C-alpha positions in Angstrom: 103.8 115.3 128.5 104.6 118.2 126.3 106.9 116.6 123.7 107.8 113.1 122.9 111.2 112.5 121.3 111.5 109.0 119.7 114.9 108.0 118.4 116.4 104.8 116.8 119.6 103.3 118.0 122.9 103.7 116.1 124.2 101.4 113.3 125.0 97.8 114.4 127.1 95.0 112.9 124.0 93.2 111.9 122.7 96.3 110.1 125.8 96.3 107.9 125.3 92.6 107.3 121.6 93.1 106.4 120.5 90.6 109.1 117.1 90.6 110.8 117.8 91.6 114.5 114.5 91.6 116.2 114.8 90.5 119.9 118.3 89.2 119.2 121.2 91.7 119.6 124.2 93.1 117.8 126.9 95.5 118.9 127.1 99.1 117.7 129.7 99.7 115.0 132.2 102.4 115.2 130.0 104.4 112.9 127.0 103.7 115.2 128.9 105.1 118.2 129.7 108.3 116.2 126.1 108.6 115.2 125.0 108.3 118.8 127.4 111.0 119.8 126.1 113.3 117.1 122.6 112.5 118.2 123.4 113.4 121.8 124.8 116.7 120.7 121.6 117.4 118.8 119.4 116.4 121.8 121.4 118.6 124.1 119.8 121.5 122.4 116.4 120.3 123.6 114.9 120.3 127.1 114.6 116.6 127.8 113.2 115.6 131.2 113.3 111.8 131.1 115.0 109.1 129.1 113.4 105.7 128.5 115.3 103.0 126.6 114.7 99.5 125.2 116.5 96.9 127.2 118.3 95.5 124.1 121.9 96.6 124.2 122.1 98.4 120.9 119.4 100.8 122.1 120.7 100.9 125.7 124.3 101.7 124.5 122.9 104.5 122.4 120.9 105.8 125.4 124.0 105.7 127.6 125.8 108.0 125.2 122.8 110.4 125.2 122.4 110.2 129.0 126.0 111.1 129.5 125.6 114.2 127.5 122.3 115.2 129.0 123.2 114.1 132.6 119.9 112.2 132.9 119.3 108.7 134.3 118.0 105.9 131.9 114.8 104.1 132.6 114.9 100.7 130.9 111.8 99.0 129.6 111.1 95.9 127.6 108.1 97.7 126.0 110.5 99.6 123.7 112.2 96.4 122.4 112.2 95.6 118.7 109.5 93.4 117.3 110.1 89.7 117.7 110.6 88.4 114.2 110.7 84.7 115.4 112.6 82.4 113.2 113.7 85.2 110.9 116.0 86.6 113.6 119.7 86.3 112.7 119.0 85.6 109.0 120.1 87.8 106.2 117.5 89.3 103.8 118.6 86.9 101.1 118.2 83.9 103.5 114.7 85.1 104.4 113.8 85.5 100.7 115.1 82.0 99.9 113.7 80.1 103.0 110.4 82.0 103.5 109.4 83.3 100.1 105.6 83.5 100.8 106.0 85.2 104.2 108.6 87.6 102.7 106.0 88.6 100.1 103.4 89.2 102.8 105.8 91.3 104.9 106.5 93.6 101.9 103.0 93.8 100.6 100.7 93.5 103.6 103.0 93.8 106.7 100.0 94.2 109.0 98.9 90.7 108.2 102.4 89.1 108.6 103.2 86.5 111.3 105.5 83.5 111.5 106.5 80.9 114.1 107.5 82.5 117.4 106.9 86.1 116.2 105.0 89.1 117.3 102.6 90.9 115.0 102.7 94.6 114.2 99.4 95.0 116.0 101.0 93.5 119.2 104.0 95.9 118.9 101.8 98.9 118.4 99.7 97.9 121.4 102.7 97.5 123.8 104.5 100.7 122.7 101.3 102.8 122.6 100.3 101.6 126.1 103.8 102.7 127.4 103.4 106.2 125.8 99.9 106.6 127.3 101.1 105.5 130.7 104.1 108.0 130.5 101.8 110.8 129.5 99.8 110.3 132.7 102.9 109.9 134.8 105.0 112.8 133.4 102.5 115.6 132.8 103.8 118.5 130.7 107.3 116.9 130.5 109.5 116.1 127.5 110.4 112.5 127.2 113.0 110.7 125.1 112.4 107.1 123.9 115.3 105.1 122.5 114.0 102.2 120.5 114.1 100.3 117.1 113.0 100.8 113.5 109.9 98.6 113.3 108.8 99.3 116.9 109.1 103.1 116.2 107.1 102.9 113.0 104.3 100.9 114.7 104.3 103.4 117.5 104.1 106.4 115.3 101.2 105.0 113.3 99.5 104.2 116.6 99.9 107.7 118.0 98.6 109.2 114.8 95.8 106.7 114.5 97.0 105.6 111.0 96.3 102.1 109.8 99.3 99.7 110.0 98.9 98.9 106.4 100.9 102.2 105.9 103.9 100.7 107.7 106.2 100.8 104.6 105.4 104.5 103.9 107.6 105.5 106.9 111.4 105.4 107.0 113.5 105.2 110.2 117.3 105.6 109.8 119.8 104.9 112.5 119.7 107.6 115.2 116.9 109.4 113.4 114.8 111.8 115.5 111.0 111.9 115.6 109.3 114.6 117.6 105.6 114.5 118.6 104.2 117.6 120.2 101.0 117.2 122.3 98.6 120.0 122.1 96.2 118.9 124.8 95.3 115.4 123.6 96.2 116.1 120.0 99.5 114.7 118.8 101.2 116.8 116.1 104.4 115.7 114.2 107.1 118.3 114.4 110.0 116.1 113.0 109.9 112.7 111.2 113.1 110.6 110.5 115.3 113.7 111.0 119.0 112.9 110.5 120.4 116.4 109.9 122.8 115.8 112.8 124.5 113.1 110.6 125.4 115.3 107.7 129.1 115.0 108.4 129.0 111.3 109.2 130.0 109.0 106.4 
């Protein structure tokens, strides 16, 4: 693998309603579709060899728009799915604050220590996404690979690739259809772009 392109899906209905999505799903908004099209135009300027997408529809729909532009097949994998937020899934931020005040405080102060009924932990998300990347690096030597995933999963993966402690989770932002580029120089991963959304300058 030469370069790893990691992108987040377009805006969804639940994004606009400030609901926790996790493993549950929500359709792309009209704006989200436009974002994905702009993203595909930006990625067309790169030499992408393979596309891998989360199996959740918001990521897969984003990947389909990109694949149509790049004329590449999509490889679907559960390893790129969003973190399972358990009983928080489908709840608004206000509902989470009101119903799970202690867990909400932990999530915002020490996210690496957070867990709740039926959920994954950030450590588990980092492990599954990082294993996928390591496997792909062995499978696709000196190739450029695009991963279409989700905000929390991407942040956990980026911290894992860079060997940065998960306690720094909140120091990274991931906007809808943002681009992150990791260039591998031998075994050394180097960040070229982080949360790049320049392709969305005309999208309101």
